[in-house]
C-alpha positions as CSV (number, residue, x, y, z in Angstrom):
1,M,7.5,14.4,18.6
2,T,6.8,15.0,21.8
3,G,4.2,13.8,24.0
4,P,2.9,11.0,26.1
5,L,3.1,8.3,23.1
6,A,6.5,9.3,21.9
7,E,7.7,8.8,25.7
8,R,5.8,5.4,25.4
9,L,7.5,4.1,22.5
10,G,10.8,6.1,23.8
11,E,10.5,4.2,26.8
12,R,9.9,0.8,24.8
13,F,12.1,0.9,21.7
14,G,14.8,4.3,22.8
15,E,16.4,5.2,19.4
16,R,15.1,2.4,17.9
17,A,11.9,4.0,16.8
18,R,11.3,6.9,15.1
19,V,8.2,8.8,15.9
20,T,6.8,11.8,13.7
21,E,3.9,13.3,12.8
22,S,2.3,14.4,9.3
23,Y,-1.2,16.2,8.7
24,G,-2.5,14.6,11.8
25,D,-1.3,11.7,11.6
26,T,1.3,9.8,14.0
27,T,3.8,7.5,12.0
28,V,6.5,5.0,14.5
29,D,9.6,4.3,12.0
30,V,11.1,0.9,12.9
31,E,14.0,-1.5,11.6
32,P,12.3,-5.3,10.5
33,A,13.7,-6.7,13.3
34,D,11.6,-4.7,15.7
35,W,8.8,-4.9,13.3
36,I,6.2,-7.5,15.2
37,E,7.6,-5.8,18.4
38,L,5.9,-2.4,17.3
39,L,2.7,-4.1,15.7
40,T,2.6,-6.3,19.6
41,F,3.7,-2.8,21.7
42,A,0.5,-1.1,19.4
43,R,-2.0,-4.2,20.2
44,D,-1.4,-4.7,23.5
45,D,0.0,-1.3,25.3
46,L,-2.2,1.2,23.1
47,G,-5.1,-0.8,22.3
48,C,-4.8,-0.5,18.8
49,A,-7.1,-3.7,17.9
50,F,-8.1,-2.6,15.2
51,F,-6.0,-3.4,11.8
52,D,-7.2,-1.7,9.4
53,W,-4.5,-2.1,6.5
54,L,-0.9,-3.1,5.2
55,T,0.8,-2.7,1.8
56,G,3.8,-2.0,0.5
57,V,5.7,1.1,-1.0
58,D,7.8,1.2,-3.7
59,D,11.0,3.9,-2.3
60,P,13.7,3.3,-5.2
61,P,16.3,2.7,-5.1
62,T,16.7,0.8,-2.1
63,G,13.9,-1.3,-1.0
64,F,10.4,-1.5,-0.2
65,Q,8.5,0.1,2.6
66,V,6.1,-1.5,4.2
67,V,3.2,0.8,6.2
68,A,0.6,-1.0,8.6
69,H,-2.6,1.6,9.7
70,V,-3.8,0.5,12.9
71,Y,-6.8,2.1,15.6
72,N,-7.7,2.1,19.1
73,P,-11.2,2.5,18.7
74,G,-12.2,3.9,22.5
75,S,-9.3,7.1,22.4
76,G,-9.3,7.3,18.5
77,L,-5.7,7.1,18.6
78,R,-4.9,5.9,14.7
79,L,-0.8,4.7,13.8
80,L,0.9,4.2,11.2
81,L,3.4,1.9,11.5
82,R,6.0,1.5,8.4
83,T,9.3,-0.9,8.1
84,S,12.3,-0.7,5.5
85,V,13.1,-4.3,3.5
86,P,15.8,-4.0,1.4
87,R,15.2,-4.2,-2.8
88,D,17.6,-7.4,-3.6
89,E,15.9,-9.3,-0.1
90,P,12.3,-8.5,0.5
91,R,12.4,-10.1,3.5
92,L,9.3,-9.4,7.1
93,P,8.1,-11.6,9.5
94,T,4.5,-12.2,9.2
95,A,2.2,-10.2,10.8
96,V,-0.6,-12.5,11.3
97,G,0.3,-13.7,14.5
98,V,-0.3,-10.4,15.6
99,Y,-2.8,-8.9,13.6
100,R,-5.3,-12.2,11.7
101,G,-6.5,-9.4,9.8
102,A,-2.9,-8.8,8.0
103,N,-2.9,-12.1,6.3
104,W,-4.6,-10.9,2.5
105,H,-2.8,-7.7,3.0
106,E,0.5,-9.9,3.3
107,R,-0.5,-11.9,0.3
108,E,-1.4,-9.0,-1.6
109,T,1.9,-7.2,-1.0
110,Y,4.2,-10.8,-1.3
111,E,1.9,-10.8,-5.1
112,M,2.1,-6.9,-5.5
113,F,5.4,-6.4,-4.4
114,G,7.6,-9.2,-3.6
115,V,7.6,-8.8,-0.2
116,V,8.1,-12.2,0.9
117,F,6.6,-12.4,4.8
118,D,8.1,-15.5,6.2
119,G,6.0,-17.4,8.6
120,H,2.9,-16.4,6.5
121,P,0.4,-19.3,6.7
122,H,-0.4,-20.0,3.4
123,L,2.1,-17.2,1.0
124,V,0.2,-17.8,-2.2
125,P,-1.2,-15.1,-4.6
126,L,-4.5,-13.9,-4.6
127,L,-5.1,-11.3,-7.6
128,L,-3.5,-12.4,-10.0
129,P,-3.9,-15.1,-12.7
130,D,-2.1,-18.7,-12.6
131,G,1.2,-17.9,-14.6
132,F,1.1,-14.2,-13.7
133,E,5.2,-13.3,-13.8
134,G,6.8,-10.4,-12.1
135,H,5.2,-7.7,-9.4
136,P,3.0,-5.0,-11.2
137,L,3.1,-2.5,-8.1
138,R,7.3,-2.1,-8.7
139,K,8.2,1.0,-10.0
140,D,10.7,-1.1,-12.7
141,F,7.6,-3.1,-13.8
142,V,7.3,-2.9,-17.4
143,L,3.2,-3.2,-18.6
144,A,3.6,-5.3,-21.6
145,A,-0.5,-4.6,-22.5
146,R,1.3,-0.8,-22.9
147,V,4.1,-1.7,-25.0
148,A,1.7,-4.4,-27.7
149,K,-1.3,-1.8,-28.1
150,A,-2.0,1.8,-26.9
151,W,-3.7,3.0,-24.7
152,P,-7.6,2.7,-26.2
153,G,-8.6,6.7,-25.1
154,A,-9.6,9.6,-26.9
155,K,-6.3,11.8,-28.4
156,E,-5.8,15.2,-26.6
157,P,-7.3,18.3,-28.3
158,G,-5.1,19.6,-30.8
159,E,-3.9,16.0,-32.3
160,S,-6.4,14.8,-34.7
161,G,-6.4,18.1,-36.8
162,H,-10.1,18.6,-36.0
163,G,-9.8,21.1,-32.9
164,A,-10.4,20.0,-30.0
165,P,-13.9,17.8,-29.4
166,S,-16.8,18.4,-27.8
167,R,-16.8,17.0,-24.1
168,R,-20.7,16.7,-24.2
169,R,-20.3,14.7,-27.0
170,T,-17.5,12.5,-26.9
171,L,-18.5,9.2,-25.0
172,P,-16.0,6.7,-23.5
173,P,-15.1,3.5,-25.9
174,G,-17.8,1.4,-25.7
175,V,-20.4,2.6,-24.5
176,P,-23.5,2.9,-27.0
177,A,-24.2,6.0,-29.2
178,D,-28.0,5.9,-27.6
179,W,-26.6,5.8,-24.3
180,G,-27.4,8.9,-22.2
181,P,-29.5,11.5,-21.8
182,P,-31.8,12.5,-25.0
183,D,-29.4,16.0,-26.8
184,A,-31.7,18.8,-26.8
């Protein structure tokens, strides 16, 4: 990618930042050591004061990507900021000192993917019940409920031996039979 944004990133990071554009969004990839510097540069130098979201992406077999979306409300600049952490030691400095809004996003990413955010003020589970073991958004996580009990959905057409079910009359599990508009 070329242009003023790529030049500014090149001046600051040199070869340490890879800038690409896809589907109208600009993506900047850096190594974990440059993560906080990139977030700070986006906020202070590019005016991306609005922190939208941060999440993880399981990228087997190597590790996890941590992705943040930031926005400059004045210019409309949107940036996807990414870094990768290894699967065997998924650690990254916390972004809470740069964007306070990263707090809960990092907690969720820690809980769901197991990425540890060093220096986070309160890195404890956010969504799952106490005592839950594992990280359910990892691709190698086995959903125990699906092993113990099959999915309660309807069978596929042709599996029951009675032909295809009528889609108009089939109600989702748990919906009372008298719910909805009367049959015509």
